[in-house]
C-alpha positions as CSV (number, residue, x, y, z in Angstrom):
1,M,33.2,90.1,-134.3
2,R,31.2,93.3,-134.0
3,E,33.2,95.0,-136.7
4,Y,32.6,92.0,-139.0
5,I,28.9,92.3,-138.3
6,L,29.1,96.0,-139.2
7,V,30.9,95.1,-142.5
8,F,28.2,92.6,-143.2
9,L,25.4,95.2,-142.6
10,I,27.2,97.8,-144.7
11,A,27.6,95.5,-147.7
12,A,23.9,94.4,-147.4
13,A,22.5,97.9,-147.1
14,V,24.6,99.4,-150.0
15,T,23.8,96.4,-152.2
16,S,20.1,96.7,-151.5
17,L,20.1,100.4,-152.2
18,L,22.1,100.1,-155.4
19,T,19.8,97.6,-156.9
20,V,17.4,100.4,-157.7
21,V,20.2,102.1,-159.7
22,A,21.2,98.8,-161.4
23,R,17.6,98.1,-162.4
24,E,17.3,101.6,-164.0
25,I,20.6,101.1,-165.9
26,A,19.4,97.7,-167.1
27,L,16.1,99.1,-168.4
28,R,17.8,101.9,-170.2
29,T,20.4,99.6,-171.8
30,G,18.1,96.8,-172.7
31,A,19.7,94.3,-170.3
32,V,16.5,92.4,-169.7
33,A,15.9,88.7,-169.4
34,K,13.4,87.8,-172.0
35,V,11.0,84.9,-171.5
36,R,12.3,81.7,-173.0
37,D,11.0,78.1,-173.0
38,R,13.6,76.9,-170.5
39,D,13.0,79.9,-168.0
40,V,10.6,79.9,-165.1
41,H,9.7,83.6,-165.1
42,A,6.7,84.7,-167.0
43,E,7.6,88.3,-167.6
44,P,10.9,90.1,-168.7
45,V,13.1,90.9,-165.7
46,P,16.1,93.4,-165.7
47,Y,19.7,92.1,-165.3
48,L,22.8,93.8,-163.9
49,G,22.4,92.9,-160.3
50,G,26.2,92.4,-160.2
51,I,26.7,96.1,-160.3
52,A,24.9,96.5,-157.0
53,M,26.8,93.6,-155.4
54,L,30.1,95.0,-156.5
55,G,29.1,98.4,-155.0
56,G,28.3,96.6,-151.7
57,L,31.7,94.9,-151.7
58,V,33.5,98.2,-152.4
59,A,31.6,99.9,-149.6
60,A,32.5,97.2,-147.1
61,Y,36.1,97.5,-148.1
62,L,36.1,101.3,-147.6
63,V,34.3,101.1,-144.2
64,A,36.6,98.3,-142.9
65,R,39.7,100.4,-143.5
66,E,38.3,103.0,-141.1
67,L,37.2,100.6,-138.2
68,P,39.4,100.6,-135.1
69,F,40.2,96.9,-135.1
70,L,40.3,96.0,-138.7
71,S,42.3,99.1,-139.7
72,N,45.2,97.9,-137.5
73,A,45.4,94.6,-139.4
74,G,48.5,93.8,-141.5
75,P,48.7,95.5,-144.8
76,F,48.3,92.3,-146.7
77,V,44.6,92.0,-145.5
78,F,43.5,95.0,-147.5
79,E,45.9,94.5,-150.3
80,D,44.5,91.1,-151.0
81,Y,41.0,92.4,-150.6
82,K,41.7,95.1,-153.2
83,L,43.1,92.6,-155.7
84,V,40.0,90.5,-155.4
85,I,37.8,93.6,-155.9
86,I,39.8,94.5,-159.0
87,A,39.5,91.0,-160.5
88,G,35.9,90.9,-159.5
89,A,35.3,94.2,-161.3
90,M,36.8,92.7,-164.4
91,V,34.5,89.7,-164.5
92,C,31.6,91.9,-163.5
93,G,32.3,94.1,-166.5
94,I,32.4,91.1,-168.8
95,G,29.1,90.0,-167.3
96,V,27.6,93.4,-168.0
97,L,28.6,93.2,-171.6
98,D,27.2,89.7,-171.8
99,D,23.9,90.8,-170.2
100,I,23.6,93.6,-172.8
101,F,25.1,92.1,-176.0
102,D,25.0,88.3,-175.2
103,L,28.6,87.4,-175.7
104,D,29.7,84.0,-176.8
105,A,31.0,81.4,-174.3
106,L,34.6,81.6,-175.5
107,T,34.8,85.3,-175.0
108,K,33.4,85.1,-171.4
109,F,35.8,82.2,-170.6
110,G,38.8,84.3,-171.9
111,G,37.7,87.2,-169.7
112,Q,37.5,84.9,-166.7
113,V,41.0,83.5,-167.3
114,L,42.3,87.0,-167.7
115,A,40.9,88.2,-164.4
116,V,42.2,85.2,-162.5
117,G,45.6,85.6,-164.3
118,L,45.7,89.1,-162.7
119,L,45.3,87.5,-159.2
120,T,48.1,85.0,-159.8
121,Y,50.4,87.6,-161.3
122,S,49.9,89.7,-158.2
123,G,50.9,86.8,-156.0
124,L,47.4,85.7,-154.8
125,Q,47.4,82.0,-155.5
126,F,47.8,78.5,-153.9
127,Y,51.3,78.0,-152.4
128,F,51.1,74.8,-150.4
129,F,48.8,72.0,-149.2
130,P,49.0,70.8,-145.6
131,R,50.0,67.1,-145.0
132,P,48.5,64.9,-142.2
133,D,52.0,64.9,-140.4
134,G,51.9,68.7,-140.0
135,Y,54.3,69.5,-142.8
136,Q,53.5,71.2,-146.1
137,F,53.5,70.1,-149.7
138,L,54.9,73.1,-151.5
139,L,53.9,74.1,-155.0
140,D,56.1,75.8,-157.5
141,P,54.7,79.1,-158.9
142,A,53.6,77.5,-162.2
143,Q,51.7,74.7,-160.4
144,G,50.1,77.1,-158.0
145,A,49.0,79.4,-160.9
146,I,47.5,76.7,-163.0
147,L,45.7,75.2,-160.0
148,T,44.4,78.6,-159.0
149,V,43.0,79.3,-162.5
150,V,41.3,75.9,-162.6
151,V,39.6,76.2,-159.2
152,V,38.5,79.8,-159.5
153,V,37.2,79.5,-163.1
154,A,35.4,76.3,-162.3
155,T,33.7,77.9,-159.3
156,V,32.7,81.0,-161.3
157,N,31.0,78.8,-163.9
158,A,29.4,76.6,-161.3
159,V,27.7,79.6,-159.7
160,N,26.7,80.8,-163.2
161,F,25.1,77.4,-163.9
162,V,23.1,77.3,-160.7
163,D,21.6,80.8,-161.3
164,G,18.3,79.5,-162.6
165,L,15.7,80.4,-159.9
166,D,14.9,83.6,-158.1
167,G,17.3,83.9,-155.1
168,L,19.0,80.5,-155.7
169,A,22.6,81.6,-156.6
170,A,22.6,84.5,-154.1
171,G,21.3,82.3,-151.3
172,V,23.7,79.4,-152.0
173,V,26.8,81.6,-152.2
174,G,25.7,83.7,-149.2
175,I,25.4,80.5,-147.1
176,G,28.7,79.3,-148.3
177,A,30.3,82.7,-147.4
178,A,28.8,82.6,-143.9
179,A,30.2,79.1,-143.3
180,F,33.6,80.1,-144.7
181,F,33.6,83.2,-142.3
182,L,32.9,80.9,-139.3
183,F,35.7,78.6,-140.4
184,S,38.3,81.3,-141.0
185,Y,37.4,83.2,-137.8
186,Q,37.4,80.1,-135.6
187,L,40.6,78.9,-137.2
188,A,42.4,82.1,-136.3
189,N,40.9,82.0,-132.8
190,L,42.0,78.4,-132.1
191,N,45.6,79.2,-133.2
192,S,45.8,82.5,-131.3
193,A,46.4,84.3,-134.5
194,P,45.1,87.8,-135.4
195,L,41.4,87.7,-135.9
196,A,41.6,90.3,-138.7
197,T,42.1,88.1,-141.8
198,T,41.4,88.6,-145.5
199,A,39.3,85.4,-145.7
200,A,37.0,86.5,-142.8
201,L,36.7,90.1,-144.2
202,L,35.9,88.9,-147.7
203,S,33.4,86.3,-146.5
204,A,31.5,88.7,-144.3
205,S,31.4,91.3,-147.1
206,L,30.2,88.7,-149.6
207,A,27.5,87.3,-147.3
208,G,26.3,90.8,-146.7
209,A,26.2,91.6,-150.5
210,C,24.2,88.4,-151.1
211,A,21.8,89.1,-148.3
212,G,21.1,92.7,-149.5
213,F,20.5,91.4,-153.1
214,L,18.1,88.7,-151.9
215,V,15.7,91.5,-150.7
216,H,15.1,92.2,-154.4
217,N,15.9,88.8,-155.9
218,F,13.7,86.4,-153.9
219,H,10.6,85.1,-155.8
220,P,9.1,87.0,-157.5
221,A,12.4,88.7,-158.4
222,R,12.4,92.4,-159.4
223,L,16.0,92.1,-160.6
224,F,18.3,89.3,-161.8
225,M,22.0,89.3,-161.0
226,G,22.9,88.1,-164.5
227,D,26.3,87.0,-165.5
228,S,27.7,90.2,-164.0
229,G,26.6,89.0,-160.5
230,S,27.1,85.3,-160.8
231,M,30.7,85.5,-162.0
232,L,31.5,88.2,-159.4
233,I,30.3,86.3,-156.4
234,G,31.8,83.0,-157.7
235,L,35.2,84.6,-158.0
236,V,35.1,86.3,-154.6
237,L,34.0,83.1,-152.8
238,S,36.7,80.9,-154.4
239,T,39.5,83.4,-153.7
240,T,38.9,83.3,-150.0
241,A,40.7,79.9,-149.9
242,L,43.7,81.5,-151.6
243,T,44.1,84.0,-148.7
244,I,44.0,81.3,-146.1
245,T,47.1,79.5,-147.5
246,T,49.1,82.7,-147.2
247,Q,48.4,83.2,-143.5
248,F,48.3,79.8,-141.8
249,R,50.8,77.0,-141.7
250,G,49.9,73.4,-142.5
251,N,49.7,72.2,-138.9
252,E,47.4,75.1,-138.0
253,L,45.0,74.3,-140.8
254,T,44.7,70.7,-139.7
255,Q,44.2,71.4,-135.9
256,G,40.8,70.7,-134.4
257,A,39.1,72.6,-131.7
258,D,40.4,70.2,-129.0
259,G,44.0,70.4,-130.3
260,S,43.8,67.1,-132.2
261,Q,43.7,66.4,-135.9
262,A,40.4,67.3,-137.4
263,S,38.3,64.6,-139.0
264,L,38.4,66.1,-142.5
265,L,41.3,65.1,-144.6
266,P,43.9,67.8,-144.1
267,F,44.9,68.2,-147.7
268,L,41.3,69.0,-148.6
269,L,41.0,72.1,-146.4
270,P,42.6,74.9,-148.5
271,L,41.4,73.5,-151.8
272,G,38.3,71.5,-151.0
273,L,36.4,73.8,-148.7
274,P,35.2,76.2,-151.4
275,V,34.5,73.3,-153.7
276,L,32.5,71.5,-151.0
277,I,30.6,74.6,-150.2
278,L,29.5,74.8,-153.9
279,I,29.1,71.0,-154.3
280,V,25.4,71.5,-155.3
281,P,26.1,73.8,-158.3
282,L,29.2,71.9,-159.1
283,A,27.3,68.6,-159.3
284,D,24.7,70.4,-161.4
285,L,27.5,71.6,-163.8
286,V,29.0,68.1,-164.1
287,L,25.6,66.4,-164.7
288,A,24.7,69.1,-167.3
289,V,28.0,68.5,-169.2
290,V,27.6,64.7,-169.2
291,R,23.9,64.9,-170.1
292,R,24.5,67.2,-173.1
293,T,27.6,65.5,-174.5
294,R,25.9,62.1,-174.3
295,A,23.0,63.6,-176.3
296,G,25.5,64.8,-178.9
297,R,25.1,68.5,-178.1
298,S,27.5,71.2,-176.9
299,P,28.2,71.3,-173.2
300,F,27.1,74.9,-173.2
301,A,23.8,74.2,-174.9
302,P,20.9,75.3,-172.6
303,D,18.2,72.9,-171.3
304,K,15.6,72.7,-168.6
305,Q,17.0,69.7,-166.7
306,H,19.0,71.3,-164.0
307,L,18.6,70.2,-160.3
308,H,16.2,73.1,-159.5
309,H,14.0,72.2,-162.5
310,R,13.8,68.6,-161.2
311,L,12.7,69.9,-157.8
312,L,9.9,71.8,-159.5
313,E,8.9,68.6,-161.3
314,I,8.6,66.5,-158.1
315,G,6.1,68.9,-156.6
316,H,8.0,71.7,-154.9
317,S,6.8,75.3,-155.5
318,H,9.2,77.9,-156.8
319,R,10.0,79.3,-153.4
320,R,10.2,75.9,-151.7
321,A,12.6,74.6,-154.4
322,V,14.9,77.5,-153.7
323,V,14.8,76.9,-149.9
324,I,15.5,73.2,-150.4
325,M,18.6,74.1,-152.4
326,W,19.6,76.5,-149.6
327,L,19.2,73.7,-147.1
328,W,21.5,71.3,-149.0
329,A,24.0,74.1,-149.4
330,A,23.9,74.8,-145.6
331,L,24.2,71.1,-144.8
332,I,27.3,70.7,-146.9
333,A,28.9,74.1,-146.0
334,F,28.4,74.1,-142.2
335,G,28.8,70.3,-142.1
336,T,32.2,70.7,-143.7
337,V,33.1,73.4,-141.1
338,L,32.1,71.2,-138.2
339,A,34.0,68.2,-139.6
340,S,37.0,70.5,-140.1
341,L,37.2,71.8,-136.6
342,Y,35.6,69.2,-134.3
343,T,35.6,65.5,-133.7
344,G,33.6,63.1,-131.6
345,P,30.1,61.7,-131.4
346,R,28.3,65.0,-130.8
347,M,29.7,66.3,-134.1
348,W,28.4,63.2,-136.0
349,L,25.1,63.4,-134.2
350,A,24.7,67.0,-135.3
351,L,25.6,66.2,-138.9
352,G,23.2,63.2,-138.9
353,A,20.3,65.3,-137.6
354,M,21.0,68.0,-140.2
355,A,21.1,65.5,-143.0
356,A,17.9,63.7,-141.9
357,V,15.9,67.0,-141.8
358,T,17.2,68.1,-145.2
359,V,16.4,64.7,-146.9
360,A,12.9,64.6,-145.3
361,L,12.1,68.1,-146.5
362,T,13.4,67.4,-150.0
363,F,11.6,64.1,-150.7
364,V,8.8,63.7,-148.1
365,L,7.3,67.2,-148.1
366,P,6.0,67.2,-151.7
367,R,4.0,64.0,-150.9
368,F,2.1,65.8,-148.2
369,A,1.7,69.0,-150.2
370,R,0.6,67.4,-153.5
371,P,-2.8,65.9,-152.2
372,L,-3.8,69.4,-151.0
373,A,-2.9,70.9,-154.4
374,E,-4.7,68.2,-156.4
375,Q,-8.0,68.6,-154.6
376,P,-10.6,70.1,-157.0
377,P,-11.8,73.6,-156.2
378,E,-15.2,74.0,-154.6
379,P,-17.8,75.0,-157.1
380,V,-18.8,78.7,-156.9
381,Q,-22.4,79.6,-157.6
382,E,-22.7,82.6,-159.9
383,S,-24.7,85.4,-158.6
384,A,-25.8,88.6,-160.3
385,E,-25.5,90.4,-156.9
386,A,-21.9,89.3,-156.3
387,P,-19.5,92.3,-156.4
388,P,-16.7,92.2,-159.0
389,P,-13.3,91.1,-157.7
390,D,-10.9,93.9,-156.6
391,E,-8.5,94.6,-159.5
392,G,-5.5,95.0,-157.2
393,E,-6.0,91.6,-155.5
394,A,-6.5,90.0,-159.0
395,A,-3.2,91.4,-160.1
396,D,-1.3,90.4,-157.0
397,S,-2.7,86.8,-157.1
398,E,-0.5,86.0,-160.1
399,P,3.1,86.8,-159.4
400,S,5.4,87.4,-162.4
401,G,7.4,84.2,-162.0
402,T,4.8,81.7,-161.2
403,L,4.6,78.6,-163.5
């Protein structure tokens, strides 16, 4: 566990430091998010945060290879990690070009399929699904490749869709990566398997990269991840499930902490866990497609009716809307892990308490905050002797992204 924590910290530190470099590159190349009607930032903000996050993932990989425990892991651990990094670099490069030149949707989609095709060609894909009776439902190579492309590309675009508020995408994916790390680590521990797994290493590195980027991306953001970052972290998160199916057997994936069958449907574990972790952005993606097609527009046409925009409309501030989205992501991600590994009344009680707190903060909190915000300001009597306001405080009182 200590080496995983070190990997997390290395990824976070390197990502945070490289954001300065990425910001300078963005300014020099013109990769800047201009202010549009559907955006919530009030001033142009540089893109290319994906470059910094990719650097953090590479640094975590290089350090992990030299650590005493992780360096003794099987060769497939670092081979699979390297494949994911190469595919991630491909989608990150496509995202960089899009941030600079604004590529069309079809070109980006083709690049995503090409990167995932590299993974499947190298052997990193779904091979089986566990059955409730402990046996496995095997997939032939063509079925596994097609399913892999569909799941990874869908996750990549879901993360891209949810990247609409400062710190939103990085926080949601970072929470999902942390939950996936706990699941993969505990799964290996329960089955007395080697604790050095590709899924755990990838998840720890991704969580660290997201944490390091959030230092610069939380409202008001000094740098956006852009498509280079959203597509990168979406691909890395979704591919962690692929590595689980290559190390554990079906009966191991369906075993709970007490040795019994876990409460989550067994066949959902290798495929459904990354999807459930990203259920919030995926739901936003589906609703956006349905909403736009019903209106007779393209599914890729931009609008300002995403879930985070609706949270702003019901009374949440920018930062609170992001935190609410994080809470929903944490509820689903860690709730899925609990339901996958544990059974009994305590597990359901914990899930119920988490859900009650999240729902209350989402819908009840704005009702208490709104009356305070709607109170008229107290009248200020003008005075010739009153000193002028400090220029620094006046500038700081209006952050760049405030509506």
